[in-house]
C-alpha positions as CSV (number, residue, x, y, z in Angstrom):
1,X,0.0,0.3,-0.1
2,X,3.1,2.3,0.3
3,X,3.5,4.5,-2.9
4,X,5.9,3.2,-5.5
5,X,9.2,4.9,-6.6
6,X,10.4,3.7,-9.6
7,X,13.0,4.8,-12.3
8,X,11.9,5.6,-15.6
9,X,14.6,3.6,-18.3
10,X,14.3,6.6,-20.7
11,X,15.7,9.6,-18.8
12,X,16.5,8.0,-14.9
13,X,14.4,9.9,-13.4
14,X,12.1,8.8,-10.6
15,X,8.9,8.4,-10.8
16,X,6.2,8.2,-7.6
17,X,3.0,6.4,-7.9
18,X,0.8,6.5,-4.8
19,X,-2.6,4.4,-5.0
20,X,-5.7,6.1,-4.2
21,X,-9.3,5.0,-3.6
22,X,-10.9,4.5,-7.5
23,X,-8.0,5.3,-8.9
24,X,-7.7,4.1,-12.8
25,X,-4.3,3.0,-11.6
26,X,-5.0,0.4,-9.5
27,X,-5.8,-2.9,-11.2
28,X,-8.4,-5.2,-10.5
29,X,-8.1,-8.7,-11.5
30,X,-11.4,-10.9,-12.2
31,X,-11.6,-12.4,-9.1
32,X,-11.0,-9.2,-7.3
33,X,-13.9,-7.6,-9.4
34,X,-16.0,-10.6,-8.7
35,X,-15.6,-10.4,-4.9
36,X,-16.2,-6.6,-5.4
37,X,-19.4,-7.3,-7.1
38,X,-20.5,-9.8,-4.5
39,X,-20.1,-6.7,-1.8
40,X,-22.3,-4.9,-3.6
41,X,-25.1,-7.3,-4.1
42,X,-25.1,-7.6,-0.1
43,X,-25.3,-4.1,-0.1
44,X,-28.2,-3.9,-2.4
45,X,-29.8,-6.3,0.0
46,X,-30.3,-3.4,2.6
47,X,-32.8,-1.7,0.1
48,X,-34.9,-4.8,0.7
49,X,-34.7,-4.8,4.4
50,X,-35.6,-1.4,5.6
51,X,-35.1,-0.5,9.6
52,X,-38.4,-1.1,11.5
53,X,-39.9,2.4,12.5
54,X,-40.7,1.1,16.2
55,X,-39.3,2.6,19.3
56,X,-35.7,0.7,20.3
57,X,-33.2,1.0,22.8
58,X,-30.4,-0.6,20.7
59,X,-30.0,-2.0,17.3
60,X,-32.6,-2.1,14.9
61,X,-34.1,-5.9,14.7
62,X,-34.6,-5.6,11.1
63,X,-30.9,-6.0,10.7
64,X,-31.8,-9.7,11.8
65,X,-34.2,-10.2,8.7
66,X,-31.1,-9.0,6.6
67,X,-28.8,-11.2,8.2
68,X,-31.3,-14.1,7.3
69,X,-31.8,-13.2,4.0
70,X,-28.1,-13.1,3.6
71,X,-27.6,-16.6,5.2
72,X,-30.0,-18.0,2.8
73,X,-28.5,-16.4,-0.4
74,X,-24.9,-16.8,0.4
75,X,-24.7,-20.3,-1.0
76,X,-25.7,-19.0,-4.8
77,X,-23.8,-15.9,-4.2
78,X,-20.2,-17.8,-3.1
79,X,-20.8,-20.2,-6.4
80,X,-21.7,-17.1,-8.7
81,X,-18.5,-14.8,-7.6
82,X,-15.9,-17.7,-6.7
83,X,-14.4,-19.6,-9.1
84,X,-15.1,-23.1,-9.4
85,X,-11.8,-24.6,-8.2
86,X,-11.8,-22.7,-5.0
87,X,-15.1,-24.4,-4.0
88,X,-14.4,-27.7,-5.4
89,X,-11.3,-28.2,-3.8
90,X,-10.9,-30.6,-1.0
91,X,-9.3,-30.1,2.5
92,X,-9.2,-33.4,4.0
93,X,-12.0,-32.6,6.3
94,X,-15.5,-33.7,7.1
95,X,-16.6,-29.8,6.2
96,X,-16.4,-28.4,2.9
97,X,-14.4,-25.1,1.8
98,X,-17.4,-24.0,1.0
99,X,-18.9,-24.3,4.7
100,X,-15.9,-22.7,5.9
101,X,-16.0,-19.7,3.5
102,X,-19.8,-19.3,4.4
103,X,-19.0,-19.3,7.9
104,X,-16.0,-16.5,7.8
105,X,-18.1,-14.6,5.6
106,X,-21.4,-14.8,7.6
107,X,-19.7,-13.9,10.6
108,X,-17.9,-10.7,9.0
109,X,-21.1,-8.6,9.1
110,X,-21.9,-8.7,13.0
111,X,-23.8,-10.6,15.4
112,X,-27.4,-10.7,14.5
113,X,-28.2,-12.0,18.2
114,X,-26.4,-9.1,20.0
115,X,-27.0,-6.5,16.9
116,X,-23.4,-5.2,17.2
117,X,-20.2,-4.9,15.1
118,X,-16.9,-4.4,15.7
119,X,-13.2,-5.6,15.3
120,X,-13.3,-9.2,15.5
121,X,-16.3,-9.3,13.0
122,X,-13.7,-7.3,10.5
123,X,-11.0,-10.2,11.5
124,X,-13.5,-12.5,10.2
125,X,-13.5,-10.9,6.7
126,X,-9.8,-11.1,6.6
127,X,-10.3,-14.8,7.4
128,X,-12.2,-15.0,4.7
129,X,-9.9,-13.0,2.1
130,X,-7.0,-15.6,3.8
131,X,-9.2,-18.7,2.9
132,X,-9.7,-17.5,-0.7
133,X,-6.1,-16.7,-1.1
134,X,-4.7,-20.2,0.3
135,X,-7.2,-22.1,-2.2
136,X,-5.9,-20.3,-5.0
137,X,-8.6,-17.9,-5.6
138,X,-6.3,-14.7,-6.4
139,X,-3.6,-13.6,-9.0
140,X,-0.3,-14.0,-7.7
141,X,1.5,-13.5,-10.7
142,X,2.3,-10.1,-10.6
143,X,3.5,-9.1,-7.1
144,X,2.1,-6.4,-5.5
145,X,-1.0,-6.0,-7.9
146,X,-3.7,-8.2,-6.6
147,X,-2.8,-7.1,-2.9
148,X,-3.6,-3.6,-3.7
149,X,-6.3,-4.4,-5.6
150,X,-7.7,-6.8,-2.8
151,X,-7.4,-3.8,-0.2
152,X,-8.8,-1.0,-2.5
153,X,-10.9,-2.8,-4.1
154,X,-12.7,-5.6,-1.7
155,X,-11.7,-4.5,1.7
156,X,-12.5,-0.9,1.0
157,X,-16.0,-1.8,-0.5
158,X,-16.6,-4.2,2.5
159,X,-16.1,-1.3,5.1
160,X,-18.5,0.9,2.7
161,X,-20.9,-1.8,3.2
162,X,-20.4,-2.2,7.0
163,X,-21.1,1.5,7.7
164,X,-24.3,1.2,5.8
165,X,-25.0,-1.6,8.1
166,X,-24.4,0.4,11.1
167,X,-26.0,3.6,10.0
168,X,-29.1,1.7,8.7
169,X,-29.5,-0.3,11.8
170,X,-27.7,1.6,14.2
171,X,-25.7,-1.2,15.5
172,X,-23.7,-1.3,18.7
173,X,-20.0,-1.1,19.0
174,X,-19.0,-4.8,20.1
175,X,-16.6,-4.6,22.8
176,X,-15.5,-1.0,22.6
177,X,-13.2,0.5,25.0
178,X,-15.3,3.6,25.0
179,X,-13.5,6.9,24.1
180,X,-10.3,5.2,24.7
181,X,-10.5,2.8,22.1
182,X,-9.1,3.5,18.6
183,X,-12.8,3.3,16.7
184,X,-16.0,2.1,17.8
185,X,-15.9,-0.5,15.3
186,X,-12.9,-0.9,12.7
187,X,-9.0,-0.8,12.5
188,X,-8.2,-2.0,9.5
189,X,-8.8,1.2,7.3
190,X,-6.3,3.0,9.7
191,X,-3.8,0.6,9.1
192,X,-3.9,0.9,5.7
193,X,-4.7,4.4,5.1
194,X,-1.6,5.1,7.1
195,X,0.3,3.3,4.9
196,X,-1.1,5.4,1.8
197,X,0.5,8.4,2.9
198,X,3.8,6.7,3.6
199,X,6.8,7.6,2.0
200,X,7.5,6.3,-1.6
201,X,9.6,2.9,-1.5
202,X,11.0,1.0,-4.0
203,X,10.6,-3.2,-4.2
204,X,13.7,-3.8,-2.5
205,X,13.4,-1.2,0.1
206,X,12.5,-1.9,3.5
207,X,9.2,-0.8,5.3
208,X,10.2,3.1,6.6
209,X,9.9,4.0,10.0
210,X,9.2,7.8,9.4
211,X,8.4,10.1,7.1
212,X,5.4,10.8,4.6
213,X,4.8,11.2,1.0
214,X,5.5,14.6,-0.6
215,X,2.1,16.8,-0.1
216,X,0.3,14.4,2.1
217,X,-1.7,16.0,4.3
218,X,-0.6,16.4,8.0
219,X,-1.6,14.2,10.5
220,X,-3.4,16.8,12.4
221,X,-5.8,17.9,9.6
222,X,-8.4,15.3,11.1
223,X,-9.7,18.0,13.0
224,X,-10.5,19.9,9.9
225,X,-13.7,19.2,8.2
226,X,-12.7,20.4,4.8
227,X,-9.8,18.3,5.1
228,X,-11.4,15.3,5.8
229,X,-14.3,15.8,3.4
230,X,-11.5,16.3,0.4
231,X,-9.3,13.1,1.3
232,X,-12.2,10.8,2.3
233,X,-12.5,10.0,-1.1
234,X,-9.1,9.2,-1.9
235,X,-7.6,7.8,1.3
236,X,-9.0,5.1,3.4
237,X,-7.6,6.7,7.0
238,X,-9.7,9.7,6.4
239,X,-12.3,7.8,5.2
240,X,-13.1,6.3,8.5
241,X,-12.3,9.3,9.9
242,X,-15.2,10.9,7.6
243,X,-17.3,8.3,9.0
244,X,-16.9,9.3,12.5
245,X,-18.1,12.8,12.1
246,X,-21.3,11.4,10.4
247,X,-22.2,9.6,13.4
248,X,-20.9,11.3,16.2
249,X,-21.0,14.9,17.1
250,X,-18.9,17.5,19.2
251,X,-15.2,18.4,19.5
252,X,-13.4,15.6,17.8
253,X,-10.6,15.3,20.8
254,X,-13.5,14.9,22.9
255,X,-15.0,11.9,21.3
256,X,-12.3,10.5,19.6
257,X,-9.1,11.2,22.3
258,X,-7.1,8.2,21.1
259,X,-7.4,9.3,17.2
260,X,-6.4,12.7,18.5
261,X,-3.6,12.0,20.1
262,X,-1.9,10.1,17.1
263,X,-2.6,13.1,15.1
264,X,0.0,14.8,17.0
265,X,2.8,12.2,15.8
266,X,5.4,14.3,14.2
267,X,7.3,11.8,12.4
268,X,4.9,11.3,9.9
269,X,2.7,8.9,8.3
270,X,5.2,6.2,8.0
271,X,5.5,6.3,12.0
272,X,2.0,5.7,12.4
273,X,1.8,2.8,10.1
274,X,4.0,1.4,12.2
275,X,2.3,2.3,15.5
276,X,-0.6,0.9,13.8
277,X,0.6,-2.8,13.0
278,X,1.9,-3.1,16.8
279,X,-1.4,-1.7,18.2
280,X,-3.7,-4.4,15.8
281,X,-1.4,-7.4,17.1
282,X,-1.8,-6.1,20.6
283,X,-5.8,-4.8,21.0
284,X,-6.9,-7.3,18.5
285,X,-5.0,-10.2,17.8
286,X,-3.9,-10.7,21.0
287,X,-7.5,-10.2,23.1
288,X,-9.2,-12.8,24.2
289,X,-12.4,-11.0,24.1
290,X,-11.6,-10.7,20.1
291,X,-10.5,-14.5,19.4
292,X,-12.9,-16.3,21.8
293,X,-15.4,-15.7,19.0
294,X,-13.1,-16.7,16.1
295,X,-13.8,-20.1,14.2
296,X,-11.2,-22.9,13.6
297,X,-11.4,-25.1,11.0
298,X,-9.4,-27.1,8.3
299,X,-8.2,-23.8,6.5
300,X,-7.1,-21.9,9.6
301,X,-6.7,-24.9,12.2
302,X,-6.0,-24.5,15.8
303,X,-2.2,-25.7,16.1
304,X,0.0,-25.4,19.6
305,X,3.3,-24.4,19.1
306,X,5.4,-27.0,20.8
307,X,7.7,-24.2,22.5
308,X,4.5,-21.9,23.8
309,X,4.6,-21.5,27.2
310,X,1.1,-21.6,29.0
311,X,0.5,-18.3,30.5
312,X,-2.1,-17.6,33.2
313,X,-4.1,-14.9,32.4
314,X,-7.5,-13.4,34.3
315,X,-9.3,-15.8,32.2
316,X,-7.7,-18.8,33.2
317,X,-7.2,-17.7,36.7
318,X,-10.8,-17.4,37.2
319,X,-12.1,-20.6,35.7
320,X,-14.1,-23.1,38.2
321,X,-11.8,-25.5,40.0
322,X,-12.3,-28.4,41.9
323,X,-13.6,-28.2,45.7
324,X,-11.5,-29.9,48.4
325,X,-13.6,-31.6,51.5
326,X,-13.8,-29.9,54.3
327,X,-13.6,-32.6,57.2
328,X,-10.3,-33.6,56.4
329,X,-7.0,-33.0,53.8
330,X,-6.7,-36.7,53.8
331,X,-10.1,-37.4,52.7
332,X,-10.4,-38.6,49.2
333,X,-11.1,-35.9,46.6
334,X,-14.6,-35.1,45.9
335,X,-15.8,-34.0,42.4
336,X,-17.5,-30.6,42.4
337,X,-17.2,-27.2,41.0
338,X,-16.6,-24.2,43.4
339,X,-16.0,-20.3,42.7
340,X,-13.2,-18.2,43.0
341,X,-12.9,-15.3,45.1
342,X,-13.9,-12.1,43.3
343,X,-10.9,-10.3,41.6
344,X,-10.5,-6.9,43.4
345,X,-10.2,-4.3,40.9
346,X,-6.7,-2.8,40.7
347,X,-7.9,0.9,41.1
348,X,-9.6,-0.1,44.4
349,X,-8.2,0.5,47.5
350,X,-10.7,-0.2,50.0
351,X,-11.5,-3.2,51.4
352,X,-15.2,-2.9,50.8
353,X,-14.7,-2.3,47.2
354,X,-14.7,-5.4,45.0
355,X,-15.5,-6.8,41.5
356,X,-14.2,-7.7,38.6
357,X,-11.6,-6.5,36.5
358,X,-12.0,-6.0,32.2
359,X,-10.2,-8.8,30.6
360,X,-7.6,-5.6,28.9
361,X,-7.4,-4.1,32.2
362,X,-3.8,-3.8,33.5
363,X,-2.2,-3.5,36.8
364,X,-1.9,0.6,37.6
365,X,-0.3,1.9,40.6
366,X,-2.7,4.9,40.3
367,X,-4.7,5.3,43.9
368,X,-8.1,4.4,43.9
369,X,-10.6,7.0,42.3
370,X,-12.5,7.2,45.6
371,X,-9.7,8.8,47.2
372,X,-7.7,11.6,46.6
373,X,-5.1,11.7,44.3
374,X,-1.2,12.3,45.8
375,X,-0.9,15.6,45.8
376,X,3.0,15.4,44.8
377,X,2.1,14.7,41.4
378,X,4.3,16.6,38.7
379,X,1.8,19.0,36.7
380,X,4.5,19.6,34.3
381,X,4.5,15.9,33.6
382,X,0.6,15.7,33.2
383,X,0.8,18.3,30.9
384,X,2.9,16.5,28.6
385,X,1.0,13.2,28.7
386,X,-1.3,13.9,25.6
387,X,-1.8,16.2,22.9
388,X,-3.8,19.0,23.9
389,X,-7.3,20.4,22.3
390,X,-6.6,23.6,20.3
391,X,-6.6,26.9,22.3
392,X,-6.8,25.2,25.7
393,X,-4.1,24.0,28.8
394,X,-4.1,20.6,30.1
395,X,-6.5,22.1,32.9
396,X,-8.7,24.1,30.9
397,X,-9.3,21.0,28.6
398,X,-10.2,18.8,31.5
399,X,-12.7,21.1,32.9
400,X,-14.6,21.8,29.8
401,X,-15.1,17.6,29.9
402,X,-16.0,16.9,33.4
403,X,-18.4,20.4,33.7
404,X,-16.1,21.6,37.1
405,X,-12.8,22.5,38.1
406,X,-10.2,20.3,37.9
407,X,-8.9,18.7,41.5
408,X,-5.0,19.1,42.6
409,X,-3.1,16.2,41.2
410,X,-5.7,15.1,38.4
411,X,-4.1,11.4,37.2
412,X,-2.3,11.9,33.8
413,X,-5.2,10.7,31.1
414,X,-4.7,7.8,28.9
415,X,-2.7,7.9,25.2
416,X,-1.8,5.9,22.5
417,X,0.3,3.0,24.1
418,X,2.9,2.8,21.2
419,X,3.1,7.3,20.9
420,X,5.9,8.3,22.7
421,X,7.8,11.4,23.5
422,X,6.0,15.0,23.6
423,X,3.0,15.7,21.4
424,X,1.3,18.7,20.6
């Protein structure tokens, strides 16, 4: 997805080729066009299933009807849009390749039971494309061209379909971290979109870790409506930012503080892209609440590495265990189930405050929110922990969010886990 730096054989001059959304320079092979057409057909089903007009608290129940319609038509749609060699290939399993592809694709549009959508469903769509790739469904004769076509032709069309589903059926975020998450629903457009603005490289160059494409917009321009409106039609990162503006109101640094902090990175779009890759591994692929819903089969099998080390997590530590007899330690063990004591939240210091910790919460040295914060906190270090909103200092910004004066010793706000150094 990085721009290409090629040398003209006639005059030995370097030419820069960037890859924008809808650009005629992005060549789409026949398999890519077929799957792009599949996404368009699924999008058209939304017109057949209008949202329910009745009052509702969460997602619109008509999404379940759309989901059932897609589920019924999906076998024929796959037959029409995938090569027969992919669907007829044996996988040495009792479950057919077509059944596994249907499972991954159907799981890529959200949960019909919970009426939500998140990065786990997005991961399921990646698995669907990975299965098609493994079964020889894409043209791999030209290095790089097919991969770009998949991202700009299929994944972007899929994201547009998902945004239509979210807006039409008001799907809830699945497992969102609230304002402290990168995005309520998606992650991939930020990863690929930041690469689109990276510095131009040749085929033999390594992936850059800093710098930007010439004339690329500044990362801080995510707060400028005019820039977002212009770039969202050409870049996946700004397309996702534009969707946030479509569904959220208020200052950008209040409803999307993580993206606002990232916009202050000064090392360029390549630095942001490197951070996005690390963050995707840490916050999506390595998170139990995401992977617990992922299906494993013959194409993506569950194989334990022989050198893997078993680590105890908050989930394994709280699994039910067999109880011991109460009468005597020497008595024969009895079969039974018992519950461990509830886990004390790391933020709680009072003996009367107990509860269960969120799976992604980490041990923190911050004292209880029910008590006053240490008065010796260095206020200068607090002001350097995140990018501040324009024309305001840290105390003014915090005061505007909580609707009152900031107490002395306010703890540092959260920020992107991979952003380093002072950003402003």
